Backbone as ProteinMPNN parsed JSONL, in Angstrom:
{"seq_chain_A": "MSLSNGGKWFTEFCNIQKPYICTFATFSESDETPTTQSTPDSTTTDGCVDQIASCQQYLNECSDPDYQPMLYKFCRKTCNLCSQCMDSDPQCPVMAASGFCTNPAYQDKWKDCAKTCKLC", "coords_chain_A": {"N_chain_A": [[-0.262, -1.018, 18.501], [0.359, 1.127, 15.979], [-0.296, 3.431, 12.833], [2.042, 6.062, 12.223], [3.115, 10.053, 11.899], [6.226, 10.351, 10.526], [7.772, 7.938, 10.55], [10.36, 6.709, 10.909], [11.297, 4.032, 8.218], [9.63, 4.515, 7.138], [10.334, 7.538, 6.605], [12.243, 7.117, 4.808], [11.47, 5.452, 2.323], [9.632, 7.571, 1.138], [11.296, 9.088, -0.078], [11.508, 7.831, -2.482], [8.884, 7.549, -3.618], [5.365, 9.365, -4.771], [4.924, 12.362, -2.945], [2.439, 12.849, -2.042], [1.855, 10.309, -0.712], [3.654, 10.835, 1.567], [2.684, 12.066, 3.161], [0.119, 10.823, 3.684], [0.236, 8.342, 5.47], [1.814, 7.619, 7.994], [4.153, 3.925, 9.05], [5.679, 3.027, 12.465], [8.1, 4.273, 13.914], [9.878, 2.032, 15.277], [9.733, 0.369, 13.023], [10.333, -1.673, 10.524], [12.987, -1.474, 7.3], [11.369, -0.396, 4.348], [10.611, -3.898, 2.24], [11.179, -5.315, -0.939], [11.416, -7.401, -1.945], [10.948, -10.739, -1.135], [9.741, -13.515, 1.71], [9.486, -16.551, 2.791], [7.099, -17.114, 4.463], [6.118, -14.448, 3.415], [5.094, -14.673, 1.222], [2.751, -15.956, -1.248], [1.625, -17.859, -3.899], [-0.136, -16.52, -5.542], [1.07, -14.406, -6.126], [0.849, -12.6, -4.059], [1.052, -10.401, -0.973], [3.423, -9.058, 1.163], [4.958, -6.275, 1.736], [6.588, -5.041, 3.053], [8.14, -6.614, 7.152], [6.791, -6.196, 8.705], [4.574, -6.727, 9.197], [2.599, -8.7, 10.773], [2.125, -7.348, 13.532], [0.786, -5.463, 13.206], [-2.166, -6.285, 12.59], [-3.572, -5.463, 14.375], [-5.293, -3.68, 12.991], [-6.349, -4.359, 10.602], [-9.841, -4.264, 9.207], [-9.542, -1.68, 10.235], [-11.194, 0.454, 8.642], [-9.503, 3.435, 8.396], [-7.324, 2.88, 8.124], [-6.304, 1.164, 6.156], [-5.879, 1.311, 3.418], [-2.821, 2.547, 3.524], [-1.891, -0.137, 4.484], [-3.085, -1.98, 2.157], [-1.582, -1.679, 0.555], [1.297, -1.976, 2.003], [1.053, -4.794, 3.304], [-1.07, -6.513, 2.369], [-1.076, -10.001, 2.668], [-0.985, -10.574, 5.222], [-2.611, -9.14, 6.01], [-5.039, -10.617, 4.548], [-6.27, -8.684, 2.178], [-5.842, -9.322, -0.159], [-7.352, -10.69, -2.299], [-9.505, -8.539, -2.158], [-11.025, -5.447, -3.838], [-9.164, -2.481, -3.655], [-7.637, 0.775, -3.933], [-4.764, 1.445, -3.619], [-3.56, 4.348, -3.767], [-4.15, 7.529, -2.463], [-4.982, 9.575, -3.828], [-6.024, 8.601, -5.822], [-8.957, 9.054, -7.209], [-8.587, 11.456, -8.095], [-6.632, 11.735, -10.0], [-7.833, 9.818, -11.644], [-10.172, 11.346, -12.969], [-9.147, 13.113, -14.502], [-7.38, 10.869, -16.37], [-6.393, 9.391, -15.713], [-7.148, 5.976, -15.811], [-7.119, 5.478, -18.477], [-4.997, 6.739, -20.118], [-2.267, 5.301, -22.023], [0.2, 5.452, -21.333], [0.195, 5.046, -17.942], [-0.509, 2.934, -17.603], [1.229, 0.834, -16.503], [0.909, 1.473, -13.26], [-1.54, 1.471, -13.009], [-2.884, -0.668, -11.32], [-2.224, 0.662, -8.734], [-4.456, 1.643, -8.857], [-6.836, 0.503, -8.73], [-9.499, -0.181, -7.908], [-10.949, 2.18, -8.504], [-9.997, 2.391, -11.659], [-11.611, 0.464, -12.353], [-10.634, -1.912, -11.728], [-11.348, -4.381, -11.112]], "CA_chain_A": [[0.118, -0.254, 17.486], [-0.89, 2.458, 15.2], [0.334, 4.393, 11.937], [2.201, 7.42, 13.392], [3.938, 10.466, 11.475], [7.423, 10.326, 10.852], [8.272, 6.479, 11.078], [11.855, 5.704, 10.409], [11.864, 3.418, 7.323], [8.222, 5.153, 5.666], [10.489, 8.374, 5.913], [13.713, 6.631, 3.88], [10.641, 5.667, 1.584], [9.492, 8.52, 1.062], [12.226, 10.105, -1.091], [11.4, 6.646, -3.593], [7.619, 7.322, -3.688], [5.145, 10.553, -4.711], [5.093, 13.119, -2.291], [1.722, 12.975, -0.932], [1.814, 9.288, 0.016], [4.183, 10.968, 2.741], [1.799, 12.841, 4.406], [-1.219, 9.875, 4.431], [0.3, 8.081, 6.547], [3.776, 6.475, 8.227], [4.629, 3.12, 10.334], [6.416, 3.743, 13.242], [10.017, 4.333, 14.336], [10.846, 0.876, 15.115], [9.908, -0.712, 12.042], [11.849, -2.182, 9.463], [12.83, -0.825, 6.186], [10.465, -1.293, 3.4], [11.787, -4.255, 1.647], [10.093, -5.819, -2.117], [12.249, -8.881, -1.228], [9.733, -12.334, 0.077], [10.02, -14.379, 2.1], [8.349, -17.796, 2.35], [5.823, -16.426, 4.604], [5.346, -13.221, 3.188], [3.812, -14.842, -0.445], [1.846, -16.31, -1.908], [1.732, -18.168, -5.23], [-0.934, -15.829, -6.865], [1.429, -12.878, -6.133], [-0.187, -11.326, -2.984], [3.532, -10.432, -0.475], [3.199, -8.345, 2.449], [6.135, -5.304, 1.632], [7.488, -5.259, 4.876], [8.114, -7.54, 7.423], [6.555, -6.081, 10.569], [3.092, -6.447, 9.482], [1.948, -9.456, 11.57], [1.61, -6.458, 14.26], [-0.35, -4.475, 12.414], [-3.156, -7.174, 12.774], [-5.782, -5.57, 14.308], [-5.27, -2.168, 12.274], [-6.246, -4.485, 9.237], [-10.009, -4.389, 9.332], [-9.877, -1.03, 10.21], [-10.829, 1.254, 6.86], [-8.379, 4.517, 8.025], [-5.717, 2.184, 7.687], [-6.969, -0.546, 4.923], [-5.139, 1.937, 1.941], [-1.819, 1.562, 3.722], [-2.609, -1.597, 4.835], [-3.518, -2.736, 1.358], [-0.309, -0.961, -0.56], [1.798, -3.074, 2.226], [0.441, -6.052, 3.928], [-1.649, -7.022, 1.308], [-1.1, -11.059, 2.594], [-1.163, -10.853, 6.6], [-4.649, -8.768, 6.437], [-5.78, -10.725, 3.876], [-6.563, -8.195, 1.452], [-5.642, -10.012, -1.542], [-9.015, -10.549, -3.29], [-10.143, -7.574, -2.285], [-10.727, -4.671, -4.809], [-9.06, -1.31, -3.869], [-6.799, 1.226, -4.736], [-3.199, 2.039, -2.781], [-3.212, 5.883, -3.931], [-5.931, 7.801, -2.006], [-5.437, 10.598, -4.912], [-6.646, 8.354, -7.72], [-10.673, 9.506, -7.667], [-8.214, 13.017, -8.917], [-5.864, 11.339, -10.875], [-9.193, 8.975, -12.912], [-10.726, 12.652, -13.079], [-7.642, 14.274, -14.984], [-7.286, 10.74, -17.813], [-5.541, 8.16, -15.359], [-6.686, 5.325, -15.7], [-7.521, 5.812, -19.309], [-3.739, 6.797, -20.675], [-2.251, 4.122, -21.794], [1.358, 5.646, -20.623], [0.123, 5.211, -16.664], [-0.396, 1.583, -17.555], [2.102, 0.669, -15.122], [0.516, 2.228, -12.591], [-2.933, 1.456, -12.66], [-2.907, -1.392, -10.444], [-2.61, 1.024, -7.221], [-6.052, 2.496, -8.724], [-7.712, -0.781, -9.388], [-10.53, 0.471, -7.827], [-11.627, 3.747, -9.451], [-10.385, 2.092, -12.946], [-12.763, -0.553, -12.427], [-9.828, -3.159, -12.983], [-11.83, -6.093, -10.442]], "C_chain_A": [[-0.676, 0.092, 16.073], [0.602, 2.662, 14.3], [0.532, 5.913, 12.462], [3.015, 8.196, 11.795], [4.986, 10.113, 11.378], [8.318, 9.53, 10.877], [9.825, 6.836, 9.988], [12.673, 5.079, 8.869], [10.448, 4.296, 5.796], [9.819, 6.584, 5.378], [12.331, 7.704, 4.874], [12.338, 6.871, 2.698], [9.718, 6.513, 1.158], [9.896, 9.697, -0.292], [12.021, 8.974, -2.441], [9.511, 6.95, -4.425], [6.974, 8.972, -4.199], [4.657, 10.807, -3.459], [3.603, 13.168, -1.77], [0.844, 11.933, -0.61], [2.263, 9.779, 1.555], [3.589, 11.283, 3.762], [0.235, 12.099, 4.778], [-0.818, 9.314, 5.002], [1.934, 7.382, 7.21], [3.477, 5.096, 9.511], [5.593, 4.01, 11.209], [7.212, 3.748, 13.456], [10.284, 2.896, 14.373], [10.265, 0.117, 14.084], [10.49, -0.617, 10.943], [11.705, -1.702, 8.32], [11.9, -1.737, 5.416], [11.024, -2.283, 2.74], [10.278, -4.915, 0.325], [10.797, -7.46, -2.528], [11.236, -9.508, -0.383], [9.991, -13.066, 0.341], [9.587, -15.652, 2.192], [7.304, -17.832, 2.996], [5.382, -15.282, 4.356], [5.066, -13.241, 1.631], [4.065, -16.364, -0.346], [2.048, -17.367, -3.462], [1.254, -17.289, -6.252], [-0.061, -14.325, -6.312], [1.387, -11.823, -4.735], [1.208, -11.646, -1.884], [2.602, -9.181, 0.337], [4.644, -7.696, 2.204], [6.886, -5.038, 2.928], [6.932, -6.268, 5.935], [7.263, -7.568, 8.669], [5.108, -6.073, 10.516], [1.718, -7.432, 10.568], [1.921, -8.271, 13.14], [0.7, -5.266, 14.026], [-2.104, -4.562, 12.199], [-4.383, -6.406, 13.391], [-6.249, -4.2, 14.299], [-6.517, -2.629, 10.758], [-8.119, -4.421, 8.951], [-10.571, -2.68, 9.752], [-9.688, -0.137, 8.539], [-9.833, 2.507, 6.999], [-7.03, 3.494, 7.561], [-5.328, 0.809, 6.666], [-6.203, 0.349, 3.77], [-3.687, 1.728, 2.098], [-1.592, 0.314, 3.791], [-2.402, -2.646, 3.429], [-2.039, -3.044, 0.495], [1.368, -2.153, 0.797], [2.039, -4.156, 2.694], [-0.583, -6.43, 3.345], [-2.037, -8.782, 2.298], [-2.043, -11.197, 3.892], [-2.883, -10.06, 6.866], [-5.669, -9.351, 5.294], [-6.555, -9.462, 3.398], [-6.262, -8.163, -0.047], [-6.975, -9.9, -2.538], [-9.791, -9.373, -3.548], [-9.523, -6.236, -2.98], [-10.561, -3.375, -4.002], [-7.824, -0.804, -4.38], [-6.106, 2.134, -3.165], [-3.221, 3.415, -2.843], [-4.261, 6.597, -3.412], [-5.78, 9.229, -3.148], [-6.135, 9.319, -6.138], [-8.474, 8.791, -8.236], [-9.61, 11.023, -8.461], [-7.924, 12.387, -9.52], [-6.686, 10.774, -12.146], [-9.617, 10.179, -13.114], [-9.558, 13.615, -14.221], [-7.215, 12.565, -16.848], [-7.015, 9.358, -16.936], [-5.589, 7.402, -15.996], [-7.172, 4.816, -17.532], [-6.025, 6.254, -20.495], [-2.975, 5.772, -20.214], [-0.229, 4.52, -21.122], [1.675, 5.75, -18.661], [0.174, 3.539, -16.698], [-0.46, 0.782, -16.436], [1.787, 0.867, -13.421], [-1.327, 2.146, -12.616], [-3.333, 0.993, -11.658], [-3.175, -0.66, -9.187], [-4.007, 2.174, -7.386], [-7.178, 1.594, -9.107], [-9.261, -0.436, -8.921], [-11.458, 1.352, -8.61], [-11.087, 3.157, -11.24], [-10.631, 1.082, -13.455], [-11.672, -1.674, -12.972], [-10.173, -4.637, -12.578], [-13.01, -5.374, -10.415]], "O_chain_A": [[-1.646, -0.323, 15.439], [1.778, 2.397, 14.551], [-0.299, 6.699, 12.916], [3.408, 7.517, 10.846], [5.18, 9.261, 12.245], [9.486, 9.843, 11.111], [10.064, 7.088, 8.807], [13.8, 5.308, 8.43], [10.372, 4.49, 4.583], [10.333, 6.663, 4.262], [13.291, 8.394, 4.527], [12.08, 7.978, 2.225], [8.753, 5.914, 0.682], [9.328, 10.532, -0.995], [12.465, 9.408, -3.504], [9.143, 6.571, -5.537], [7.791, 9.89, -4.118], [4.078, 9.947, -2.796], [3.644, 13.746, -0.683], [-0.346, 12.06, -0.321], [1.656, 9.418, 2.562], [3.777, 10.973, 4.938], [-0.567, 12.452, 5.643], [-1.606, 9.416, 5.941], [2.849, 6.783, 6.647], [2.817, 5.217, 10.542], [6.103, 5.106, 10.978], [7.587, 2.635, 13.086], [10.967, 2.472, 13.441], [10.323, -1.085, 14.345], [11.069, 0.356, 10.46], [10.567, -1.396, 7.965], [11.627, -2.934, 5.505], [12.155, -1.948, 2.389], [9.06, -4.968, 0.497], [10.477, -8.319, -3.351], [10.762, -9.096, 0.676], [10.601, -13.783, -0.452], [9.087, -15.863, 1.088], [6.367, -18.451, 2.491], [4.35, -14.895, 4.905], [4.868, -12.256, 0.921], [4.776, -17.26, 0.108], [3.192, -17.218, -3.893], [1.735, -17.13, -7.374], [-0.683, -13.275, -6.15], [1.789, -10.673, -4.555], [2.019, -12.573, -1.878], [1.513, -8.654, 0.11], [5.593, -8.449, 2.425], [8.051, -4.89, 3.295], [5.796, -6.74, 5.896], [7.044, -8.509, 9.432], [4.406, -5.604, 11.412], [0.583, -7.123, 10.932], [1.445, -8.977, 14.029], [0.121, -4.426, 14.714], [-2.949, -3.721, 11.891], [-5.588, -6.519, 13.165], [-7.069, -3.622, 15.013], [-7.221, -1.855, 10.109], [-8.029, -4.655, 7.746], [-11.76, -2.385, 9.632], [-8.773, -0.053, 7.719], [-9.249, 2.816, 5.96], [-6.085, 3.605, 6.78], [-4.465, -0.063, 6.563], [-5.851, -0.499, 2.949], [-3.085, 1.022, 1.289], [-0.959, -0.233, 2.887], [-1.813, -3.727, 3.454], [-1.568, -4.074, 0.012], [2.214, -2.874, 0.268], [3.17, -4.632, 2.597], [-1.318, -6.88, 4.224], [-3.211, -8.887, 2.652], [-3.196, -11.623, 3.943], [-3.849, -10.336, 7.578], [-6.773, -8.86, 5.059], [-7.483, -9.101, 4.121], [-6.401, -7.256, -0.867], [-7.316, -9.022, -3.33], [-10.469, -9.088, -4.535], [-8.355, -5.848, -2.945], [-11.62, -2.94, -3.548], [-7.032, -1.467, -5.05], [-6.523, 2.874, -2.274], [-2.831, 3.893, -1.778], [-5.374, 6.342, -3.871], [-6.792, 9.929, -3.134], [-6.658, 9.583, -7.221], [-8.968, 8.785, -9.364], [-10.123, 11.54, -9.453], [-8.909, 11.948, -10.114], [-6.435, 11.06, -13.316], [-9.153, 10.227, -14.253], [-9.538, 14.831, -14.414], [-6.919, 12.924, -17.988], [-7.392, 8.289, -17.416], [-4.738, 7.312, -16.881], [-7.574, 3.66, -17.661], [-6.176, 6.011, -21.693], [-2.798, 5.315, -19.085], [0.385, 3.649, -20.505], [2.671, 6.199, -18.094], [0.851, 2.93, -15.87], [-1.338, 0.28, -15.735], [2.488, 0.372, -12.539], [-2.079, 2.982, -12.117], [-4.032, 1.663, -10.898], [-4.107, -1.039, -8.478], [-4.444, 3.045, -6.634], [-8.218, 1.917, -9.682], [-10.143, -0.48, -9.779], [-12.514, 1.094, -9.188], [-11.853, 3.54, -12.124], [-10.239, 0.634, -14.533], [-11.664, -2.204, -14.083], [-9.771, -5.68, -13.095], [-14.046, -5.902, -10.011]]}, "name": "protein", "num_of_chains": 1, "seq": "MSLSNGGKWFTEFCNIQKPYICTFATFSESDETPTTQSTPDSTTTDGCVDQIASCQQYLNECSDPDYQPMLYKFCRKTCNLCSQCMDSDPQCPVMAASGFCTNPAYQDKWKDCAKTCKLC"}
């Protein structure tokens, strides 16, 4: 299984996310719509969750650096990425250079740039 452009659920997800994320990567057409609802097998007490139900299909990509930013965002529990300090947004360095990490207006989004903003 690999990431592909134009996946079914990702097309829907792009409508609510930053446009540049939509050009970064998507999951395949057969994947399910993303969900923020947790299931017993996708949640831990420390808040580490998978955001899509099909993360098990991406186990082989979990250690691939090209896939990690997207898997960090959607499959943290399955890929064992909960304790790693990473950015889930590929634009973090650009945003940080513009003051993103120190602007309180963006505080609720700082977690997306945990590494760049030195939060971990």
